[in-house]
C-alpha positions in Angstrom: -30.6 -175.4 -296.0 -28.2 -175.4 -299.0 -27.5 -171.7 -298.5 -26.8 -172.3 -294.8 -24.2 -175.0 -295.8 -22.6 -172.7 -298.3 -22.2 -169.9 -295.7 -20.7 -172.4 -293.1 -18.1 -173.5 -295.7 -17.1 -169.9 -296.3 -16.4 -169.2 -292.6 -12.6 -168.6 -292.2 -10.7 -169.8 -289.2 -7.8 -167.8 -287.6 -5.1 -169.3 -289.9 -7.0 -168.3 -293.0 -7.7 -164.9 -291.4 -4.0 -164.3 -290.9 -3.0 -165.6 -294.4 -5.7 -163.3 -295.9 -4.4 -160.4 -293.9 -0.9 -161.0 -295.2 -2.2 -159.8 -298.6 -2.4 -156.3 -296.9 1.4 -156.4 -296.8 1.5 -157.1 -300.5 -1.0 -154.4 -301.3 0.7 -151.7 -299.1 4.2 -152.5 -300.2 3.2 -152.3 -303.9 0.9 -149.2 -303.8 2.5 -147.2 -301.0 6.0 -147.9 -302.3 4.8 -146.7 -305.7 3.0 -143.6 -304.2 5.9 -142.7 -302.0 8.7 -142.9 -304.6 7.2 -142.3 -308.0 6.5 -138.5 -307.9 9.9 -137.7 -306.3 11.7 -140.0 -308.7 10.4 -138.5 -311.9 10.1 -134.9 -310.7 13.2 -134.4 -308.5 15.6 -137.2 -309.7 14.8 -137.5 -313.5 14.0 -133.8 -313.9 10.5 -133.7 -315.4 8.6 -130.4 -315.2 5.8 -130.5 -312.6 3.2 -129.6 -315.3 4.3 -132.5 -317.4 4.0 -134.8 -314.4 0.5 -133.5 -313.7 -0.5 -134.1 -317.4 0.8 -137.7 -317.1 -1.2 -138.3 -313.9 -4.4 -136.9 -315.6 -3.9 -139.2 -318.7 -3.3 -142.1 -316.3 -6.5 -141.4 -314.5 -8.4 -141.3 -317.8 -7.0 -144.7 -318.5 -8.2 -145.9 -315.1 -11.7 -144.8 -316.0 -11.8 -147.9 -318.2 -9.4 -150.2 -316.5 -10.7 -150.4 -313.0 -14.5 -150.9 -313.5 -14.0 -153.3 -316.4 -11.6 -155.5 -314.4 -14.2 -155.5 -311.6 -17.0 -156.5 -313.9 -14.8 -159.2 -315.5 -13.9 -160.6 -312.1 -17.5 -160.9 -311.0 -18.3 -162.8 -314.2 -15.3 -165.1 -314.1 -16.0 -168.8 -313.8 -13.0 -171.0 -314.6 -11.1 -174.2 -313.6 -7.8 -172.6 -314.7 -5.2 -171.1 -312.3 -6.6 -172.6 -309.2 -10.3 -172.3 -310.2 -13.0 -170.0 -309.1 -13.5 -166.3 -310.0 -11.1 -164.3 -307.7 -8.2 -166.8 -307.2 -7.3 -167.1 -311.0 -6.9 -163.3 -311.1 -4.7 -163.3 -308.0 -2.4 -166.0 -309.4 -2.2 -164.3 -312.9 -1.2 -161.0 -311.3 1.2 -162.4 -308.7 4.5 -162.6 -310.6 4.0 -159.5 -312.9 3.2 -157.4 -309.8 6.5 -158.5 -308.3 8.5 -157.6 -311.4 6.8 -154.3 -312.1 8.1 -152.8 -308.9 11.6 -152.8 -310.4 10.6 -151.5 -313.8 8.9 -148.5 -312.3 12.3 -146.9 -312.0 14.1 -147.9 -315.2 13.6 -145.4 -318.0 17.3 -146.3 -318.9 18.5 -142.7 -319.5 20.5 -140.4 -317.3 18.7 -137.8 -315.2 17.9 -134.5 -317.0 18.9 -135.8 -320.5 15.8 -136.9 -322.5 12.6 -135.6 -320.9 10.4 -136.7 -323.8 11.4 -140.3 -323.5 11.2 -140.2 -319.7 7.7 -138.8 -319.9 6.5 -141.5 -322.3 8.1 -144.2 -320.2 6.6 -142.8 -317.0 3.1 -142.8 -318.5 3.2 -146.3 -319.9 4.9 -147.9 -316.9 2.4 -146.5 -314.4 -0.5 -147.7 -316.6 1.0 -151.2 -316.7 1.5 -151.1 -313.0 -2.0 -150.0 -312.3 -3.5 -152.7 -314.4 -1.6 -155.4 -312.7 -2.0 -153.9 -309.2 -5.8 -153.5 -309.7 -6.1 -157.1 -310.9 -4.5 -158.3 -307.7 -5.8 -155.8 -305.1 -9.4 -155.6 -306.4 -9.9 -159.4 -306.3 -8.2 -159.8 -303.0 -10.3 -157.0 -301.4 -13.5 -158.5 -303.0 -13.0 -161.6 -301.0 -13.4 -159.7 -297.7 -17.2 -159.3 -297.7 -17.6 -162.8 -299.1 -15.4 -164.8 -296.7 -16.4 -162.8 -293.7 -20.2 -162.5 -293.6 -21.2 -161.2 -290.2 -20.4 -157.9 -288.4 -18.4 -159.8 -285.8 -16.3 -161.6 -288.4 -15.7 -158.4 -290.3 -14.6 -156.5 -287.2 -12.1 -159.2 -286.3 -10.8 -159.6 -289.9 -10.8 -155.8 -290.4 -8.6 -155.4 -287.3 -6.1 -158.0 -288.5 -6.0 -156.5 -291.9 -5.2 -153.0 -290.6 -2.4 -154.2 -288.4 -0.9 -156.1 -291.3 -1.4 -153.0 -293.5 0.8 -151.1 -291.0 3.5 -153.7 -291.4 3.2 -153.3 -295.2 3.4 -149.6 -295.0 6.5 -149.7 -292.8 8.2 -152.1 -295.4 6.9 -150.2 -298.4 8.4 -146.9 -297.3 11.1 -148.0 -294.8 12.9 -150.5 -297.0 13.7 -147.9 -299.8 15.5 -145.7 -297.3 18.0 -148.5 -296.7 19.2 -148.0 -300.3 18.3 -144.3 -301.1 20.1 -142.0 -298.7 18.6 -138.8 -300.2 15.4 -139.2 -302.1 15.7 -136.0 -304.1 19.3 -136.3 -305.3 19.5 -136.1 -309.2 22.4 -138.4 -310.0 22.9 -141.6 -311.9 24.0 -143.3 -308.7 20.7 -142.4 -307.1 18.8 -143.9 -310.1 20.7 -147.2 -309.3 19.6 -146.8 -305.7 16.0 -146.7 -306.8 16.5 -149.8 -308.9 17.8 -151.7 -305.9 14.9 -150.5 -303.8 12.4 -151.5 -306.4 13.8 -155.0 -306.7 13.7 -155.5 -303.0 10.1 -154.3 -302.8 9.3 -156.7 -305.6 10.8 -159.6 -303.6 8.6 -158.7 -300.6 5.5 -158.6 -302.9 6.4 -162.0 -304.3 6.7 -163.8 -300.9 3.7 -162.2 -299.2 1.4 -162.6 -302.2 2.3 -166.3 -302.3 1.3 -166.7 -298.6 -2.0 -164.8 -299.3 -2.9 -166.9 -302.3 -1.8 -170.3 -301.0 -3.5 -170.1 -297.5 -5.7 -167.1 -297.5 -8.2 -167.6 -300.3 -11.5 -169.6 -299.8 -14.2 -169.3 -302.4 -17.4 -171.3 -303.1 -17.0 -174.2 -305.4 -17.0 -173.7 -309.1 -20.3 -175.6 -309.3 -21.9 -173.2 -306.8 -20.6 -170.2 -308.7 -22.0 -171.5 -312.0 -25.4 -172.0 -310.5 -26.0 -168.3 -310.1 -26.7 -165.9 -313.0 -24.5 -162.9 -313.4 -24.8 -159.5 -315.0 -22.7 -158.8 -318.1 -19.6 -156.6 -317.4 -21.1 -153.3 -318.6 -24.6 -154.2 -317.2 -23.0 -154.7 -313.8 -21.0 -151.4 -313.9 -24.2 -149.5 -314.9 -26.2 -151.2 -312.2 -23.5 -150.3 -309.7 -23.5 -146.6 -310.7 -27.3 -146.5 -310.3 -26.9 -147.4 -306.6 -27.1 -143.8 -305.2 -26.0 -144.9 -301.7 -22.8 -146.3 -303.2 -22.2 -143.1 -305.3 -22.6 -140.9 -302.3 -20.2 -143.1 -300.3 -17.5 -143.4 -302.9 -17.2 -139.6 -303.2 -16.8 -139.4 -299.4 -14.1 -142.1 -299.9 -12.5 -140.0 -302.6 -11.9 -137.2 -300.1 -10.1 -139.6 -297.8 -8.0 -141.0 -300.6 -7.0 -137.5 -301.5 -5.3 -137.3 -298.1 -3.7 -140.7 -298.7 -2.4 -139.6 -302.0 -1.0 -136.2 -301.1 0.9 -137.3 -297.9 3.5 -139.7 -299.5 3.6 -137.6 -302.7 4.8 -134.4 -301.0 6.4 -135.6 -297.8 10.1 -135.8 -299.1 10.0 -132.2 -300.3 8.0 -131.0 -297.3 10.4 -132.6 -294.9 13.5 -131.2 -296.6 12.3 -127.6 -297.2 9.6 -127.0 -294.6 11.2 -128.9 -291.7 14.9 -128.8 -292.7 15.4 -132.6 -292.7 16.5 -134.4 -295.9 17.9 -137.7 -294.5 15.7 -140.3 -296.2 15.3 -142.4 -293.0 14.1 -139.4 -291.0 11.8 -138.4 -293.9 10.2 -141.8 -293.9 10.0 -141.7 -290.1 7.4 -138.9 -290.3 5.1 -141.3 -292.2 6.0 -144.4 -290.3 5.1 -142.9 -286.9 1.7 -142.1 -288.3 1.3 -145.6 -289.6 2.5 -147.2 -286.4 0.1 -145.2 -284.3 -2.7 -146.3 -286.7 -2.4 -149.9 -285.3 -3.9 -149.0 -281.9 -6.1 -146.6 -283.8 -7.7 -149.5 -285.7 -8.5 -151.2 -282.4 -10.1 -148.0 -281.1 -12.2 -147.4 -284.2 -13.3 -151.1 -284.2 -14.6 -150.5 -280.7 -16.3 -147.3 -281.9 -17.8 -149.2 -284.8 -19.4 -151.8 -282.4 -21.0 -149.0 -280.4 -22.2 -146.5 -283.0 -22.0 -148.3 -286.3 -19.9 -147.8 -289.4 -21.5 -144.6 -290.7 -21.2 -142.6 -287.4 -17.8 -144.1 -286.7 -16.5 -142.9 -290.1 -17.9 -139.4 -289.4 -16.1 -139.3 -286.0 -12.8 -140.6 -287.4 -12.8 -137.9 -290.1 -13.7 -135.2 -287.6 -10.8 -136.3 -285.3 -8.4 -136.3 -288.3 -9.3 -132.8 -289.3 -8.5 -131.6 -285.8 -5.0 -133.0 -285.8 -4.2 -132.0 -289.4 -4.6 -128.2 -288.9 -1.6 -127.9 -286.5 0.8 -129.1 -289.2 0.6 -125.7 -290.9 2.1 -123.9 -287.9 5.0 -126.3 -287.3 8.6 -125.8 -288.5 10.4 -128.1 -286.0 10.9 -131.7 -287.2 10.4 -133.4 -283.8 7.2 -131.5 -283.0 5.9 -132.5 -286.5 6.8 -136.1 -285.6 4.6 -136.0 -282.5 1.7 -134.4 -284.4 1.9 -137.0 -287.2 1.7 -139.7 -284.5 -1.6 -138.2 -283.5 -2.6 -138.1 -287.2 -2.1 -141.9 -287.3 -5.2 -142.5 -285.2 -7.3 -140.6 -287.7 -5.6 -142.3 -290.6 -6.6 -145.7 -289.1 -10.3 -145.0 -289.3 -10.6 -144.3 -293.0 -9.5 -147.7 -294.6 -11.3 -149.6 -291.8 -14.6 -147.8 -292.3 -14.4 -147.7 -296.1 -14.2 -151.5 -296.3 -16.9 -151.9 -293.6 -19.4 -149.6 -295.5 -18.7 -151.1 -298.9 -19.3 -154.6 -297.4 -22.7 -153.3 -296.1 -23.6 -152.0 -299.5 -22.7 -155.3 -301.2 -24.8 -157.2 -298.6 -27.8 -155.0 -299.3 -27.3 -155.4 -303.1 -27.2 -159.2 -302.8 -30.5 -159.2 -301.0 -32.0 -157.2 -303.9 -30.2 -159.0 -306.9 -29.3 -162.4 -305.5 -25.7 -161.8 -306.7 -22.4 -161.2 -305.0 -20.9 -158.3 -306.9 -18.1 -157.1 -304.6 -15.6 -156.7 -307.5 -18.0 -154.4 -309.4 -18.4 -152.2 -306.4 -14.7 -152.2 -305.7 -13.9 -151.6 -309.4 -16.1 -148.5 -309.6 -14.7 -147.4 -306.2 -11.2 -147.8 -307.6 -12.1 -145.7 -310.6 -13.4 -142.8 -308.5 -10.7 -142.8 -305.9 -8.1 -142.7 -308.7 -9.4 -139.1 -309.2 -7.7 -138.4 -305.8 -4.4 -138.6 -307.7 -5.4 -135.9 -310.1 -6.6 -133.7 -307.1 -3.4 -134.4 -305.2 -1.0 -133.7 -308.1 -3.1 -130.7 -309.1 -2.8 -129.3 -305.6 1.0 -129.9 -305.5 1.4 -128.4 -309.0 -0.5 -125.3 -308.0 1.7 -124.6 -305.0 5.0 -125.4 -306.7 4.3 -123.6 -310.0 3.0 -120.5 -308.3 6.2 -120.3 -306.3 8.7 -120.8 -309.1 9.3 -124.5 -308.8 8.1 -125.7 -312.2 11.5 -127.6 -312.3 12.9 -129.0 -309.0 15.7 -126.9 -307.6 18.0 -127.7 -304.7 17.9 -124.2 -303.4 16.5 -122.5 -300.3 12.8 -121.8 -300.9 11.0 -118.5 -300.1 8.5 -118.0 -297.3 5.5 -118.4 -299.7 6.7 -121.8 -300.9 7.3 -123.0 -297.4 3.8 -122.0 -296.3 2.4 -123.6 -299.4 4.2 -126.9 -298.6 2.7 -126.7 -295.1 -0.8 -126.0 -296.4 -0.5 -129.1 -298.6 -0.3 -131.3 -295.4 -2.8 -129.3 -293.3 -5.5 -127.1 -294.8 -5.8 -129.0 -298.1 -6.4 -132.4 -296.6 -8.5 -131.0 -293.7 -10.8 -129.3 -296.2 -11.2 -132.5 -298.2 -12.2 -134.4 -295.0 -14.8 -131.8 -294.1 -16.4 -132.4 -297.6 -16.3 -136.1 -296.8 -18.2 -135.6 -293.6 -20.9 -133.5 -295.3 -21.3 -136.2 -298.0 -21.6 -138.9 -295.4 -24.5 -137.2 -293.7 -26.6 -138.1 -296.8 -25.5 -141.8 -296.6 -28.4 -143.8 -295.2 -26.9 -147.1 -294.0 -26.6 -146.3 -290.3 -26.3 -148.8 -287.5 -30.0 -149.5 -287.2 -30.4 -150.3 -290.9 -27.2 -152.4 -291.0 -28.4 -154.4 -287.9 -31.7 -155.1 -289.8 -29.6 -156.2 -292.8 -27.7 -158.7 -290.7 -31.0 -160.1 -289.4 -32.2 -160.6 -292.9 -29.1 -162.6 -293.7 -29.6 -164.8 -290.7 -33.2 -165.5 -291.8 -32.0 -166.4 -295.3 -29.4 -168.8 -293.9 -32.0 -170.8 -292.0 
């Protein structure tokens, strides 16, 4: 009976659902703004060699091997009355203002372009590590609330649809707003550095406002007394137990393949648009990504319907298969407007991945709670964050391979050869399509199909009575 009361308290009405979904804007503006601008800024604007950029990304990913899972374990173990009280909310409040400020400092090495590559490289490494620590503290705890506040399949479908629509709004802001201040993303001048500063400051302001709405009205946790009643694993014990869950391990490597696609698209799009499609205007460059994200909004509704019919596992397989089919044509396209249409079709495939990733991790966390009696979402999301950060290494490695083999170790504002143009096209077609095929193969070994998840939900209902 007490358990039933606890669950009823955690049910979130529409206004909480929307306030929680607003956090998707915060998340998307912070991370996609970072992903879209950071490579182009340090490679094309500041003048770092591509192999140095790749080394920094690798070192950053090694740092994340400790940062992400440890923060997840600490979050699961947190029980405090400070900063709003609870275990997730204190982390959200602590990360709120720093995350807003770091968006500006991402682009402030305080030297002119092409003047002090050693200092720029050092600054680049440390600032992205600081960014990632703050961003993870916010995003991981916000995401961990999803399976806890929304407990049934129906609630998660409704909340998931709202989240993805708000995520599209965040993506539009995260990549659209900078183009208002940065006319040409690849221009290596001091004035363009100032343009990046302004863009970073505005992104930080959006993060500040939307995070406030999310924290103020979109967070609902069990009382501190209820949290303290349950035993918890230690931080490293929780990480180890999470890694022993073979279903989860199979799934996160499938997720890694999808995050590789998420990483490579914004990273290479400015250079791809300028030199493979012949369009350098920053607004039109961003438009390529925005049409994909806009078309992902109806895509979320479609995949939610598919989920209700065939389950989260099969739905994820189908969404990846569709995405592969619409990625391949990008290799053969040289016209900007045709590419725009094809990327709109890609948006439907893009919509499926984040939707089904959260749905499946929630199912894993539910099954884990039945076995352990603990809600350990943050541990799962922390280890998940660790693994998907490898997507950045895979993406920058792919980009470095293509650019270095074709004489672009240093960025040059010159007409590229045929081989480089084909390489840029392959980075947005064959490379991501191959990764998704691997993801589909991995998912075939993942056992939580619709039948097993339905049984899992029935078990929850019995425990609540």
